[in-house]
N, C-alpha and C positions, 0 to 999 in steps of 0.2 A: 504494500498498500505504499503511497506518495500523495503529496500536496504540486499544484504547479502554479504559477505566479507568473501573468505578463504584465510588460510594461511598454509604454512608447518605446522605451531603448531598450531591456533587458527582456530575460526569458529566463527562470527557476523551474529546478523542478527537486524536491528534497525527500529525501526518505530516512525512516531508519535501518541502519546495516547493521546484522547483527555481528558482534564480535566474539572471537573465541581468547581463551586465556595466551595463548602466545601471542594475540594483536592478529592474527588474518581475520581479513573481515569476509562476511558472503557475499557470495556472488548471484545467489538464487538460493532456492531451496526445492528439492525433487522428493519421490519418498519411492523407497525400492522398497519391496515385498513386506508392507505395513511399516514401515520404520520412515522417520523425518530423517532428511539428512540437509544438511548446506553447502552450495559447490563452491567450495575457495579455489580453486585455481580449474579452467575450461581447459579439456583436452582436445584433441584433434577431433573425435567423436563422442558423443556424448557418455559410450561405455567407458571413455578415459579420462572422466573429469575425475577432481581430485576431492573429493567428500567428506564430509565430517560428520559426526552425528547431529545434530539440533539441539539434545540434551545438552550438551557439550557450551551449549552458547553464554559467556559468563556477563553480557551486557551488551547495548548498540549504542552507535555511533550515529548524530544527528549529521546529517552532508547534505548539499544541495548543490548539485552540476548548474552551473552559471553561464550563458552567453550574452551576447552584446549582439543586439540585430543589424548591427552594422559589422561583425566579425565572423568568422567559423570558428575563433577560439572558443576552447569552454574552461572557465576555470570549475575550482571545490569548494566550497566555505565548507568549514566542520566545523562543529560546537564544539570546545573546548572539554566541556565538563561530559566527559560518558555516563550513559543512563547504565545502570547498574542492577544485574537482573538479581533478587533476592530469594531467600528458600520459602519463604513462606508470607500470605497475604498480609500476615498483619505488619507486617514492616515494608509494606510500598507506603511509598511517598513520592507521587509525583513530582510534586512541586519540587522536591531535593534530587529529582532522574533516578528512584529506585523503583525496581516493576520486580511485580514476582508472575513472572510465569514457568508452571507447573512442565516437569520433561514431557509428557503428554502436547503441551500446547506453547510450546516454547514462540511465539509467532507475535508477540506481544503487541506490535504497531497495527493487528487487525485489530484490535480490542477499542471499539471508539475513544473512551476517557482516555487512554495510551497515545491515540493520534492525536487527539484533540488537544491534550497538555504539551506534544510535541509542536504542533503546529502552534500553537503560542509562542514558542520560545523562536523558532522556527521566523514568525514575524515581529516580533519583537526586536532579536537580536540580529538580524539579518537583512529581512525585509524594509522594516521603516526606518531603521539610517539610510538605505540607498533610492526611499520612496520622498522621504525630508528634502534629498538633492533636487530629485524632480519638481519637487514642491517649492522651492525656491525657484527653481529655474518656470515655471508657470507663474511665478508670483512678478518673478522677474520681466518675464515677456509680456502680462498682462500692462506691467507699472506702465512700459516701453511704450504701449500703444495708448496708455489712456492719456501717456504725456505728448502723444501724437497728438490726440483728440482734443487737447486740450491747448496743444497752441497751435490748431490750428482755428479753433472756436476763439482763441484770444485774437488773431490775427485778422477774422470775420470783423468781428467785434471792433475792431480798430477801422475797419475801412466803412462799417455803417456808423465811422466817428465818436464811439463810446469812450468817455474818460479813463485813466489810469484807477481812478477813485472808484468808477462803476466795475469795472473789468479785477480790482484787488476786491469790492466786496465778494463778487460774485464767486471769487476764489480763495475766500477765508484769508485776506490778506490785507497788509495797507497799503493803498495806492502805490507809495513810494518802492516798497518791495514788489509789486505788482510791477511798476516802471523797469528797475533794477533787471528782473530775469526776461522781461520779453524784448524790451524795447528794441535790443541789437537781433531778436528772431523775425519779428514781426516787419 
């Protein structure tokens, strides 16, 4: 299970990646003779994949593949805090990245409450900082557009014979400030 986010400039795809005690990461999972396995290395053929029993998973790493729309390069963001697998439901604390997953169902990322907690971390720690830059760009663009409209309106007002006092009052400033701001532009 994973999540996607698209903006005008970026595309993001995040997931919880299963991790083993030696640091090996799952590339996917499969079932063989009723037993869950995680693939840790792809082989030339499916029967040559290197697999580990899913019950050996010790935690999960929240990772995001990130791409700019203007480039084919893909980078990876990883949450610095690993989600730990705990041995009992009483020890589970999603706010502290502690997840209970019995050996019979180690795919904790499929549980809605785990997925939502991980998605919230991804949003807060990875996407929000990126989105704030987009907000700044959008606000700066809107400000430039507004300034152009304001300059055009002032030029029109001057052509129609309005005084700097009238223009200043309409713009929320003094006559002198209006004159200093626009006298060289109109």
